[in-house]
C-alpha positions in Angstrom: -49.8 45.8 68.3 -49.8 46.0 64.5 -46.0 46.1 64.5 -45.9 43.0 66.7 -48.2 41.3 64.3 -46.0 42.2 61.3 -42.8 40.9 63.0 -43.7 37.2 62.8 -44.6 37.5 59.2 -41.3 39.1 58.3 -39.5 36.3 60.2 -41.5 33.8 58.3 -40.8 35.5 55.0 -37.0 35.7 55.6 -37.0 32.0 56.7 -38.9 31.1 53.6 -36.4 33.0 51.4 -33.4 31.3 53.0 -35.1 27.9 52.5 -35.8 28.6 48.9 -32.2 29.7 48.3 -30.8 26.6 50.0 -33.2 24.4 48.0 -32.1 26.1 44.8 -28.4 25.6 45.7 -29.0 21.9 46.4 -30.9 21.5 43.1 -28.2 23.2 41.1 -25.5 21.1 42.6 -27.4 17.9 41.8 -28.0 19.1 38.3 -24.3 19.9 37.7 -23.3 16.5 39.0 -25.9 14.8 36.8 -24.7 16.7 33.7 -21.1 15.7 34.5 -22.1 12.1 34.5 -24.0 12.5 31.3 -21.0 14.1 29.6 -18.7 11.3 30.7 -21.2 8.7 29.4 -21.5 10.6 26.1 -17.7 10.8 25.7 -17.3 7.1 26.4 -19.9 6.3 23.8 -18.3 8.6 21.2 -14.8 7.0 21.9 -16.3 3.5 21.6 -18.0 4.4 18.3 -14.8 6.0 17.1 -12.7 2.9 17.8 -15.4 0.7 16.2 -15.3 2.9 13.1 -11.5 3.5 13.0 -10.0 2.9 9.6 -6.7 1.6 11.1 -6.5 -1.3 13.5 -3.3 -2.4 15.4 -2.8 -6.1 16.1 -0.3 -8.2 18.1 -0.2 -12.0 18.7 -2.6 -12.9 21.5 -3.8 -9.3 22.1 -7.3 -8.7 23.4 -7.7 -4.9 23.1 -9.7 -2.6 20.9 -7.0 -2.2 18.2 -7.0 1.6 18.6 -3.2 1.7 19.3 -0.2 -0.6 19.8 -0.8 -0.3 23.6 -4.4 -1.5 23.1 -3.8 -3.8 20.2 -6.4 -6.4 19.0 -6.0 -10.0 17.8 -5.6 -10.5 14.1 -8.7 -12.7 13.8 -10.8 -10.0 15.5 -9.4 -7.3 13.2 -10.2 -9.4 10.1 -13.7 -10.0 11.4 -14.3 -6.3 11.8 -12.9 -5.5 8.4 -15.2 -8.2 6.9 -18.3 -6.9 8.6 -18.1 -3.4 7.1 -17.0 -1.5 10.2 -15.0 1.0 8.2 -11.6 -0.8 8.8 -9.5 -0.4 5.7 -6.0 -1.0 7.1 -4.5 -3.4 9.6 -1.0 -2.9 11.1 0.5 -6.1 12.4 3.4 -6.3 14.9 6.2 -8.8 14.7 5.5 -12.4 15.9 3.6 -15.5 15.0 -0.2 -15.4 14.5 -1.3 -19.0 14.6 -4.9 -19.3 13.3 -7.4 -22.0 14.4 -9.5 -21.6 11.3 -9.3 -20.0 7.8 -9.7 -16.2 8.0 -12.4 -14.9 5.6 -12.4 -11.5 3.8 -15.0 -10.1 1.4 -14.1 -6.4 1.5 -11.2 -4.1 0.6 -8.5 -4.0 3.3 -4.7 -3.8 3.5 -2.7 -5.8 6.0 0.9 -4.5 6.6 3.4 -6.6 8.6 6.9 -5.8 9.8 6.2 -3.4 12.6 8.0 -3.5 15.9 4.7 -2.6 17.5 6.0 -0.2 20.1 5.9 3.4 18.7 3.1 5.4 17.2 5.8 7.1 15.1 6.4 3.8 13.1 4.9 3.9 9.6 4.9 1.5 6.6 7.8 3.5 5.2 10.0 3.2 8.4 9.3 -0.4 9.5 12.0 -3.0 9.3 10.6 -6.1 7.5 13.7 -8.3 8.2 14.0 -7.4 11.8 10.3 -7.7 12.6 9.0 -10.8 10.8 5.2 -11.0 10.8 4.2 -14.7 10.4 0.6 -15.9 9.8 0.6 -19.6 10.4 -1.9 -22.5 10.1 0.1 -24.7 12.5 -2.8 -25.4 14.8 -1.2 -28.5 16.4 2.1 -26.6 17.0 4.5 -29.2 15.6 6.2 -26.6 13.2 5.0 -28.2 10.0 1.9 -28.4 7.9 0.0 -31.6 8.5 -3.3 -33.1 9.7 -5.0 -30.9 12.2 -3.8 -27.6 10.7 -5.8 -25.2 8.7 -5.8 -23.0 5.6 -4.9 -19.3 6.0 -7.2 -16.9 4.0 -10.4 -17.1 1.9 -11.1 -14.0 -0.2 -14.6 -13.8 -1.8 -14.7 -10.1 -2.7 -13.0 -6.7 -2.5 -9.5 -5.7 -3.1 -7.1 -7.2 -0.5 -3.5 -6.3 -0.1 -0.8 -8.1 2.0 2.6 -6.4 2.4 5.5 -7.7 4.5 3.7 -10.9 5.6 5.1 -14.5 5.9 2.5 -17.2 5.1 3.5 -20.5 6.7 2.1 -24.0 7.4 -1.2 -23.5 5.6 -2.8 -26.9 5.2 -5.7 -28.6 3.3 -6.5 -32.3 2.9 -8.8 -34.4 0.9 -11.7 -34.7 3.4 -11.9 -31.0 4.0 -11.6 -30.1 0.3 -14.3 -32.6 -0.6 -16.7 -31.5 2.1 -16.4 -27.8 1.0 -16.4 -28.8 -2.7 -13.0 -27.2 -3.2 -14.0 -23.8 -1.9 -10.9 -23.5 0.2 -7.1 -23.6 -0.1 -4.0 -24.0 2.0 -2.7 -20.5 1.6 -4.9 -17.9 0.0 -8.1 -19.0 -1.8 -9.6 -16.4 -4.2 -13.1 -16.7 -5.5 -15.3 -13.7 -6.1 -16.7 -11.6 -8.9 -13.7 -11.4 -11.2 -14.0 -7.6 -11.9 -14.2 -6.6 -8.2 -12.0 -9.2 -6.5 -8.2 -9.1 -6.3 -5.4 -10.1 -4.0 -2.0 -8.3 -4.1 1.0 -9.5 -2.2 4.1 -7.4 -1.9 7.4 -8.2 -0.1 5.8 -11.4 1.2 6.9 -15.0 1.6 5.0 -18.3 1.2 6.9 -21.1 2.8 6.2 -24.7 3.9 2.5 -24.7 2.9 1.0 -28.1 2.0 -2.0 -29.3 -0.1 -2.9 -33.0 0.3 -6.1 -32.9 -1.7 -6.3 -34.5 -5.1 -8.1 -32.7 -7.9 -11.7 -33.9 -8.9 -11.8 -36.6 -6.2 -15.1 -36.6 -4.2 -15.9 -33.1 -5.5 -12.7 -31.5 -4.4 -10.9 -28.8 -6.4 -7.3 -28.6 -5.3 -4.7 -26.0 -6.2 -1.3 -24.6 -5.4 -0.6 -24.6 -1.7 0.2 -20.9 -1.8 -2.7 -19.6 -3.8 -5.8 -21.2 -5.5 -7.5 -18.6 -7.8 -10.9 -19.6 -9.0 -12.2 -16.1 -10.0 -10.4 -12.8 -9.5 -6.9 -11.4 -9.8 -3.8 -12.5 -8.0 -0.8 -10.1 -8.2 2.6 -10.8 -6.6 5.6 -8.4 -6.5 9.0 -9.0 -4.8 7.6 -12.2 -3.2 9.1 -15.6 -2.5 7.4 -18.9 -2.9 9.7 -21.4 -1.2 9.5 -25.1 -0.2 5.7 -25.5 -0.7 4.3 -28.9 -1.5 1.3 -30.2 -3.6 -0.3 -33.6 -3.7 0.2 -36.3 -6.3 -3.1 -35.6 -7.9 -2.8 -31.9 -7.4 -2.3 -28.9 -9.6 0.6 -26.5 -9.2 3.4 -26.8 -6.7 2.8 -23.2 -5.6 0.0 -21.5 -7.4 -3.0 -22.5 -9.5 -5.4 -20.5 -11.7 -8.5 -22.5 -12.4 -11.0 -20.7 -14.7 -11.2 -18.1 -17.5 -12.1 -15.6 -14.8 -8.7 -16.0 -13.1 -5.7 -13.7 -13.8 -2.1 -13.8 -12.4 0.7 -11.2 -12.4 4.2 -11.9 -11.0 7.0 -9.4 -11.0 10.4 -9.9 -9.5 9.3 -13.1 -7.7 11.2 -16.2 -6.7 9.9 -19.8 -6.9 12.3 -22.2 -5.3 12.2 -25.7 -3.9 8.4 -26.2 -4.6 7.3 -29.8 -5.2 4.4 -31.3 -7.1 4.6 -35.1 -7.3 2.6 -35.1 -10.5 2.4 -33.7 -14.0 0.8 -30.3 -13.6 3.4 -27.7 -12.9 6.0 -27.8 -10.2 5.5 -24.1 -9.6 2.4 -22.8 -11.4 -0.6 -24.5 -13.1 -2.9 -22.6 -15.5 -6.1 -24.5 -15.9 -7.7 -21.4 -17.2 -7.3 -17.6 -17.3 -4.4 -15.4 -18.0 -0.9 -15.2 -16.7 1.9 -12.6 -16.9 5.3 -13.2 -15.4 8.1 -10.6 -15.5 11.7 -10.6 -14.3 11.2 -13.7 -12.0 13.3 -16.7 -11.1 12.4 -20.4 -11.0 15.0 -22.6 -9.4 15.1 -26.2 -8.0 11.3 -26.8 -8.3 10.6 -30.5 -8.6 7.9 -32.3 -10.6 7.1 -34.5 -13.5 6.5 -31.6 -15.9 7.7 -28.1 -16.3 7.6 -25.3 -13.8 4.6 -23.8 -15.6 1.9 -26.1 -16.9 -1.2 -25.4 -19.0 -0.2 -22.5 -21.1 -0.2 -24.4 -24.4 -2.3 -27.4 -23.3 -5.4 -25.3 -22.6 -4.8 -22.4 -25.0 -4.6 -19.8 -22.1 -3.0 -16.5 -22.6 0.5 -16.0 -21.1 3.2 -13.3 -21.3 6.6 -14.4 -20.0 9.4 -11.9 -19.9 13.0 -12.1 -18.5 12.5 -15.4 -16.7 15.3 -17.3 -15.2 14.7 -21.1 -15.2 16.7 -23.8 -13.4 14.3 -26.3 -12.3 14.2 -30.1 -12.2 11.8 -32.2 -14.2 11.7 -35.7 -12.6 9.5 -37.8 -10.3 10.0 -36.4 -6.8 11.4 -38.7 -4.1 8.7 -40.5 -2.2 
């Protein structure tokens, strides 16, 4: 009898053990599945954070990706925004093509923008890219008529940091009187530079400025106008192996290509070409030095047109200038209307 009484309890114990084992297995399987999902979410978060903090971004015209690679390239405006907002971006690689901007791109941190990439291979480096074959063009031609005129925009505004452009074509940047007056001259057609002089610089290497236009007159309704390629209020502008071609200033403007406009402005030009620039006024068919310091070495000025010399302001304003091995063949006359 006692044995019969024990039997049901043993059955019950065995059944209980089997149930607990099955319950344990189910719990372990759910836990493993849960942890797998957690790991995947963590990896995605890490990759997202990595891409957001990557120091190099890749851009292509019209792209919408993260910028982590050529296959996932970002748009130029987005890359510049991330560089400006301190995300850790220090370098932007730009593939060939035309990047038409709808507004002036703003930079206030140190970043280098390299053009001339084919944009297909991760093996391509700044040393192996082909600048002639893979032209990278940043354009202000908003209205798409292949010239700088009303409706277009300026290209870059730099208010701090050390910015470098290499292998970039700057085209069809535009500024007019109403825009310049509204912003009190704090803008330019090409690159506008105005920051703390000791910590603000723009360097252009193997670049070209072509067909940029400034239609604003100086000191009219609060406007400050300058060269259609670069207007430097405060900071350093350095150009090497760069061409300034067929740019156009206004009748009341300053400088057919570049203007330096304060004692906190410095300019350095080495192995540069200024050709076909026009200023229909008396303040430098190529460069105007309203203030600051200027150094030009081994550069050529040819067929620039204006009512005064190619460089204006050196003796007028008592500014410091060093000119070495310059080749001059420019035209001093009233430009054709």
